[in-house]
C-alpha positions as protocol buffer text, in pm:
chain_id: "A"
residue {
  index: 1
  type: UNK
  ca { x: 0 y: 0 z: 0 }
}
residue {
  index: 2
  type: UNK
  ca { x: 135 y: 341 z: -97 }
}
residue {
  index: 3
  type: UNK
  ca { x: 31 y: 650 z: 96 }
}
residue {
  index: 4
  type: UNK
  ca { x: 121 y: 1011 z: 29 }
}
residue {
  index: 5
  type: UNK
  ca { x: 172 y: 1268 z: 303 }
}
residue {
  index: 6
  type: UNK
  ca { x: 97 y: 1615 z: 169 }
}
residue {
  index: 7
  type: UNK
  ca { x: 260 y: 1897 z: 364 }
}
residue {
  index: 8
  type: UNK
  ca { x: 144 y: 2256 z: 352 }
}
residue {
  index: 9
  type: UNK
  ca { x: 294 y: 2543 z: 548 }
}
residue {
  index: 10
  type: UNK
  ca { x: 44 y: 2801 z: 661 }
}
residue {
  index: 11
  type: UNK
  ca { x: 120 y: 3173 z: 670 }
}
residue {
  index: 12
  type: UNK
  ca { x: 150 y: 3159 z: 1052 }
}
residue {
  index: 13
  type: UNK
  ca { x: 427 y: 2898 z: 1025 }
}
residue {
  index: 14
  type: UNK
  ca { x: 228 y: 2589 z: 1127 }
}
residue {
  index: 15
  type: UNK
  ca { x: 246 y: 2280 z: 907 }
}
residue {
  index: 16
  type: UNK
  ca { x: -53 y: 2074 z: 795 }
}
residue {
  index: 17
  type: UNK
  ca { x: 2 y: 1711 z: 702 }
}
residue {
  index: 18
  type: UNK
  ca { x: -268 y: 1499 z: 542 }
}
residue {
  index: 19
  type: UNK
  ca { x: -298 y: 1162 z: 370 }
}
residue {
  index: 20
  type: UNK
  ca { x: -541 y: 1191 z: 77 }
}
residue {
  index: 21
  type: UNK
  ca { x: -581 y: 814 z: 47 }
}
residue {
  index: 22
  type: UNK
  ca { x: -730 y: 804 z: 399 }
}
residue {
  index: 23
  type: UNK
  ca { x: -1008 y: 1062 z: 442 }
}
residue {
  index: 24
  type: UNK
  ca { x: -992 y: 1239 z: 777 }
}
residue {
  index: 25
  type: UNK
  ca { x: -618 y: 1190 z: 828 }
}
residue {
  index: 26
  type: UNK
  ca { x: -512 y: 1552 z: 875 }
}
residue {
  index: 27
  type: UNK
  ca { x: -280 y: 1690 z: 1144 }
}
residue {
  index: 28
  type: UNK
  ca { x: -96 y: 2005 z: 1251 }
}
residue {
  index: 29
  type: UNK
  ca { x: 269 y: 2030 z: 1352 }
}
residue {
  index: 30
  type: UNK
  ca { x: 509 y: 2304 z: 1455 }
}
residue {
  index: 31
  type: UNK
  ca { x: 760 y: 2172 z: 1197 }
}
residue {
  index: 32
  type: UNK
  ca { x: 729 y: 1968 z: 879 }
}
residue {
  index: 33
  type: UNK
  ca { x: 895 y: 1677 z: 1060 }
}
residue {
  index: 34
  type: UNK
  ca { x: 641 y: 1690 z: 1342 }
}
residue {
  index: 35
  type: UNK
  ca { x: 350 y: 1703 z: 1096 }
}
residue {
  index: 36
  type: UNK
  ca { x: 500 y: 1407 z: 906 }
}
residue {
  index: 37
  type: UNK
  ca { x: 537 y: 1194 z: 1220 }
}
residue {
  index: 38
  type: UNK
  ca { x: 185 y: 1279 z: 1338 }
}
residue {
  index: 39
  type: UNK
  ca { x: 37 y: 1202 z: 993 }
}
residue {
  index: 40
  type: UNK
  ca { x: 214 y: 863 z: 982 }
}
residue {
  index: 41
  type: UNK
  ca { x: 97 y: 775 z: 1334 }
}
residue {
  index: 42
  type: UNK
  ca { x: -265 y: 871 z: 1261 }
}
residue {
  index: 43
  type: UNK
  ca { x: -260 y: 688 z: 925 }
}
residue {
  index: 44
  type: UNK
  ca { x: -133 y: 370 z: 1092 }
}
residue {
  index: 45
  type: UNK
  ca { x: -404 y: 396 z: 1356 }
}
residue {
  index: 46
  type: UNK
  ca { x: -676 y: 437 z: 1092 }
}
residue {
  index: 47
  type: UNK
  ca { x: -542 y: 140 z: 894 }
}
residue {
  index: 48
  type: UNK
  ca { x: -534 y: -77 z: 1209 }
}
residue {
  index: 49
  type: UNK
  ca { x: -895 y: 18 z: 1293 }
}
residue {
  index: 50
  type: UNK
  ca { x: -1013 y: -55 z: 938 }
}
residue {
  index: 51
  type: UNK
  ca { x: -843 y: -397 z: 937 }
}
residue {
  index: 52
  type: UNK
  ca { x: -983 y: -479 z: 1281 }
}
residue {
  index: 53
  type: UNK
  ca { x: -1338 y: -388 z: 1171 }
}
residue {
  index: 54
  type: UNK
  ca { x: -1315 y: -574 z: 838 }
}
residue {
  index: 55
  type: UNK
  ca { x: -1320 y: -253 z: 631 }
}
residue {
  index: 56
  type: UNK
  ca { x: -977 y: -309 z: 471 }
}
residue {
  index: 57
  type: UNK
  ca { x: -814 y: -619 z: 327 }
}
residue {
  index: 58
  type: UNK
  ca { x: -527 y: -713 z: 560 }
}
residue {
  index: 59
  type: UNK
  ca { x: -335 y: -891 z: 282 }
}
residue {
  index: 60
  type: UNK
  ca { x: -109 y: -594 z: 210 }
}
residue {
  index: 61
  type: UNK
  ca { x: 229 y: -673 z: 361 }
}
residue {
  index: 62
  type: UNK
  ca { x: 411 y: -354 z: 260 }
}
residue {
  index: 63
  type: UNK
  ca { x: 333 y: 3 z: 355 }
}
residue {
  index: 64
  type: UNK
  ca { x: 520 y: 292 z: 195 }
}
residue {
  index: 65
  type: UNK
  ca { x: 487 y: 663 z: 267 }
}
residue {
  index: 66
  type: UNK
  ca { x: 599 y: 936 z: 27 }
}
residue {
  index: 67
  type: UNK
  ca { x: 611 y: 1310 z: 93 }
}
residue {
  index: 68
  type: UNK
  ca { x: 445 y: 1556 z: -147 }
}
residue {
  index: 69
  type: UNK
  ca { x: 575 y: 1905 z: -228 }
}
residue {
  index: 70
  type: UNK
  ca { x: 538 y: 2179 z: 31 }
}
residue {
  index: 71
  type: UNK
  ca { x: 371 y: 2516 z: -21 }
}
residue {
  index: 72
  type: UNK
  ca { x: 274 y: 2818 z: 185 }
}
residue {
  index: 73
  type: UNK
  ca { x: -97 y: 2877 z: 230 }
}
residue {
  index: 74
  type: UNK
  ca { x: -179 y: 3247 z: 246 }
}
residue {
  index: 75
  type: UNK
  ca { x: -470 y: 3349 z: 465 }
}
residue {
  index: 76
  type: UNK
  ca { x: -706 y: 3618 z: 334 }
}
residue {
  index: 77
  type: UNK
  ca { x: -1014 y: 3787 z: 464 }
}
residue {
  index: 78
  type: UNK
  ca { x: -1345 y: 3721 z: 292 }
}
residue {
  index: 79
  type: UNK
  ca { x: -1645 y: 3948 z: 351 }
}
residue {
  index: 80
  type: UNK
  ca { x: -1922 y: 3776 z: 546 }
}
residue {
  index: 81
  type: UNK
  ca { x: -2167 y: 3848 z: 264 }
}
residue {
  index: 82
  type: UNK
  ca { x: -1981 y: 3599 z: 43 }
}
residue {
  index: 83
  type: UNK
  ca { x: -2072 y: 3318 z: 283 }
}
residue {
  index: 84
  type: UNK
  ca { x: -2448 y: 3369 z: 237 }
}
residue {
  index: 85
  type: UNK
  ca { x: -2583 y: 3094 z: 17 }
}
residue {
  index: 86
  type: UNK
  ca { x: -2926 y: 3024 z: -129 }
}
residue {
  index: 87
  type: UNK
  ca { x: -3016 y: 2673 z: -10 }
}
residue {
  index: 88
  type: UNK
  ca { x: -3287 y: 2491 z: -213 }
}
residue {
  index: 89
  type: UNK
  ca { x: -3582 y: 2364 z: -9 }
}
residue {
  index: 90
  type: UNK
  ca { x: -3787 y: 2050 z: -75 }
}
residue {
  index: 91
  type: UNK
  ca { x: -4084 y: 2260 z: -195 }
}
residue {
  index: 92
  type: UNK
  ca { x: -3870 y: 2430 z: -464 }
}
residue {
  index: 93
  type: UNK
  ca { x: -3824 y: 2762 z: -281 }
}
residue {
  index: 94
  type: UNK
  ca { x: -3488 y: 2888 z: -156 }
}
residue {
  index: 95
  type: UNK
  ca { x: -3380 y: 2983 z: 192 }
}
residue {
  index: 96
  type: UNK
  ca { x: -3079 y: 3199 z: 272 }
}
residue {
  index: 97
  type: UNK
  ca { x: -2848 y: 3030 z: 518 }
}
């Protein structure tokens, strides 16, 4: 099984590590190394749980991690009005959420 750890550096210096092959495996770290270690540990825990509950085939005998390119994520402010969305209702009308 091959898993990719994607690392992104946020504008505030924190690192995010996630494993796209395992939804929900996303962690923060103070350094890229810390985010990598935390992502590996969480990924291994998720895999163990899925095998234990019969959700993953345990026949894979090799696990390999690779690290994806790093980038800086810039934070920006978005006006609150942009978050208002027209949500369709069952009767065909729309409600603003």
